[in-house]
C-alpha positions as CSV (number, residue, x, y, z in Angstrom):
1,M,28.1,59.8,-54.9
2,K,25.5,59.1,-56.8
3,Q,25.5,57.7,-60.4
4,F,24.0,59.5,-62.9
5,E,20.3,58.0,-63.6
6,M,20.0,58.4,-67.1
7,F,18.3,54.4,-68.0
8,G,17.3,53.2,-64.2
9,D,18.9,52.0,-61.2
10,E,21.2,49.8,-62.9
11,F,24.3,52.7,-63.1
12,N,23.7,53.6,-59.2
13,N,26.8,52.6,-57.4
14,T,25.2,50.4,-54.2
15,Q,28.8,49.2,-53.5
16,D,31.3,50.9,-50.9
17,E,32.1,54.4,-52.8
18,N,36.3,53.6,-52.5
19,V,36.3,50.7,-55.0
20,Y,39.9,51.1,-55.3
21,T,42.8,49.2,-53.0
22,S,45.4,50.1,-51.6
23,K,47.3,46.7,-51.4
24,I,49.8,46.8,-54.2
25,Q,51.2,43.2,-55.2
26,T,54.0,43.4,-57.6
27,P,53.1,41.4,-60.4
28,I,55.7,38.1,-60.7
29,Y,56.6,37.1,-64.5
30,E,57.4,33.6,-65.4
31,P,59.8,33.7,-68.7
32,K,58.8,31.0,-71.4
33,N,61.3,28.7,-72.6
34,K,62.2,30.3,-75.8
35,K,63.7,33.9,-77.0
36,P,61.3,35.9,-79.4
37,H,62.7,37.4,-82.2
38,P,63.1,40.8,-82.4
39,L,60.8,41.5,-85.1
40,E,58.4,39.9,-82.6
41,L,58.8,42.5,-79.8
42,Y,56.8,45.2,-82.0
43,D,54.5,46.2,-84.7
44,A,55.7,49.2,-86.9
45,T,53.0,49.1,-89.3
46,K,51.4,52.2,-88.5
47,A,54.4,54.2,-87.9
48,N,56.1,52.9,-91.4
49,K,52.6,53.7,-93.2
50,L,52.9,57.3,-91.9
51,I,56.6,57.7,-92.5
52,N,56.0,56.6,-96.0
53,E,53.4,58.9,-96.8
54,I,55.9,61.9,-94.6
55,M,58.9,61.0,-97.4
56,A,56.8,61.3,-100.4
57,A,55.1,65.1,-99.4
58,D,56.5,67.8,-100.8
59,L,58.1,69.0,-97.2
60,P,61.4,70.6,-96.5
61,E,64.0,67.9,-94.9
62,D,63.9,69.6,-91.5
63,E,59.9,68.8,-91.5
64,K,59.8,65.5,-92.8
65,K,62.6,64.3,-90.4
66,F,60.7,65.7,-87.3
67,L,57.4,64.4,-88.7
68,S,59.1,61.4,-89.1
69,E,60.4,60.9,-85.6
70,A,57.1,62.0,-84.3
71,A,55.0,58.9,-86.0
72,K,57.5,56.7,-84.2
73,R,55.5,57.0,-81.3
74,H,52.9,54.9,-83.1
75,I,55.2,51.7,-82.9
76,V,53.1,48.9,-80.8
77,F,55.1,46.9,-78.1
78,N,54.5,43.6,-77.2
79,Y,55.3,43.8,-73.8
80,E,54.9,40.1,-72.8
81,R,57.2,39.1,-75.5
82,I,59.9,42.1,-74.3
83,A,59.8,40.3,-71.2
84,D,60.8,37.3,-72.3
85,Y,63.3,38.9,-75.0
86,Y,64.7,40.2,-71.7
87,A,64.9,37.1,-69.7
88,H,67.0,35.6,-72.5
89,S,69.6,38.5,-73.0
90,N,72.6,38.6,-72.0
91,P,73.4,41.6,-69.6
92,E,74.2,44.6,-71.8
93,V,71.0,44.2,-73.6
94,Q,69.4,43.8,-70.4
95,R,70.6,46.7,-68.9
96,L,69.8,49.0,-71.9
97,M,66.3,47.5,-72.0
98,E,66.1,48.6,-68.1
99,K,67.4,52.3,-69.1
100,S,64.7,52.2,-71.9
101,A,62.0,51.6,-69.8
102,L,61.1,48.0,-71.7
103,V,61.3,46.1,-68.5
104,I,61.1,47.8,-65.0
105,V,62.9,45.0,-62.8
106,D,64.1,46.5,-59.6
107,Y,62.4,49.9,-57.7
108,N,66.0,51.5,-57.4
109,K,67.1,51.2,-61.0
110,A,64.0,52.6,-61.9
111,Y,64.4,55.6,-59.3
112,S,67.5,56.2,-60.5
113,F,66.7,56.3,-64.0
114,G,64.3,58.8,-62.9
115,Y,60.9,56.8,-63.6
116,V,59.7,57.3,-60.5
117,Q,60.2,60.9,-60.4
118,L,58.2,60.6,-63.7
119,A,55.6,58.7,-62.1
120,I,55.4,61.4,-59.5
121,D,54.9,64.5,-61.0
122,T,52.5,63.2,-63.8
123,A,50.1,62.3,-60.7
124,N,51.2,65.4,-58.9
125,K,50.4,67.7,-61.8
126,F,47.0,65.3,-62.2
127,F,45.8,65.9,-59.0
128,S,46.6,69.8,-58.9
129,D,44.6,70.5,-62.3
130,E,41.7,68.3,-60.4
131,E,41.5,71.5,-58.1
């Protein structure tokens, strides 16, 4: 497939068209020596700003509740620190973190929690929409 020539030849794909690889290598994580504080695991600045704005609005309580819950999707998670936290946590916390998909340490557990099926369903939907 030839790339669009708007600026000249610099955007032409002269390499093999298949730039993706089928090799899958699982990343190996090496935990740090220190367990981070829970407040270092995420940044809720934007979510909190939205929630404050929602709560100050003249809206019915059920709408405030809905919009506040929706605003939480703006929380930014630091997965490197989450992995450190996981590595230094007790088994109960680790189990709950796995169940929340904060970490995926085992394919079989991910499968049993439904995350593998979710990935398959998402991929199938994506590729069926392309046709």
